[in-house]
C-alpha positions in Angstrom: -14.9 114.9 -26.2 -12.7 113.7 -23.3 -12.0 115.7 -20.2 -8.5 116.2 -18.9 -9.3 113.8 -16.0 -10.4 111.1 -18.4 -7.3 111.6 -20.5 -5.1 111.3 -17.4 -7.0 108.2 -16.2 -7.0 106.4 -19.6 -3.4 107.3 -20.5 -1.9 106.6 -17.0 1.5 104.9 -17.5 1.7 105.8 -21.2 5.0 107.6 -22.0 5.3 110.1 -24.9 8.5 110.9 -26.7 9.6 114.5 -26.6 12.0 115.6 -29.2 13.5 119.0 -29.2 16.2 121.2 -30.6 17.5 124.7 -30.0 17.1 127.2 -32.8 19.7 129.8 -33.8 17.7 132.4 -32.0 18.0 130.4 -28.7 14.4 129.2 -28.6 13.6 125.5 -28.1 11.3 123.7 -30.6 9.6 120.6 -29.2 7.4 117.9 -30.8 6.1 114.5 -30.1 6.2 111.4 -32.3 3.1 109.8 -30.9 1.0 113.0 -31.4 2.6 114.5 -34.6 0.1 117.5 -34.5 1.7 118.6 -31.2 4.5 121.0 -31.9 5.5 124.0 -29.8 8.3 126.2 -28.7 9.7 127.9 -25.6 12.4 130.2 -24.4 13.9 127.3 -22.4 13.8 123.5 -22.8 11.6 123.3 -19.6 9.1 125.8 -21.0 9.0 124.0 -24.3 8.3 120.7 -22.4 5.4 122.3 -20.5 4.0 123.8 -23.7 4.2 120.4 -25.4 2.3 118.8 -22.5 -0.4 121.4 -23.0 -0.5 121.0 -26.8 -0.9 117.2 -26.4 -3.7 117.6 -23.9 -5.5 120.1 -26.1 -5.3 117.7 -29.1 -6.4 114.7 -27.0 -9.4 116.6 -25.6 -11.0 116.3 -29.1 -10.8 112.5 -28.8 -13.8 110.5 -27.5 -13.2 108.2 -24.6 -13.4 105.2 -26.9 -10.8 106.8 -29.3 -8.5 107.5 -26.3 -8.7 103.8 -25.3 -7.9 102.7 -28.8 -5.0 105.2 -29.0 -3.7 103.9 -25.7 -4.0 100.3 -26.8 -2.1 101.1 -30.0 0.7 102.9 -28.2 1.0 100.1 -25.6 1.3 97.5 -28.4 4.2 99.2 -30.2 7.8 98.4 -29.6 10.7 100.7 -30.4 14.4 101.0 -30.2 17.1 103.3 -31.5 18.8 102.3 -34.7 22.2 103.6 -35.7 23.4 103.3 -39.3 
């Protein structure tokens, strides 16, 4: 299991995509494409963002250092762009 320090060191420079939307009740729902298990909510967009960071870190703490390195390498090798139909 990786520590938060190891996670930050290994994933330094890796960006995660935060997607969010506001619900009818006014709360914000947030999730991350790169870590699909990470889903959260907050009363404001900023709170949802902080909650999502925590959710991602909690999930990544279960990774071994080797798994984190492989995850980083996979993310760094991907290319993406927006596609409109």
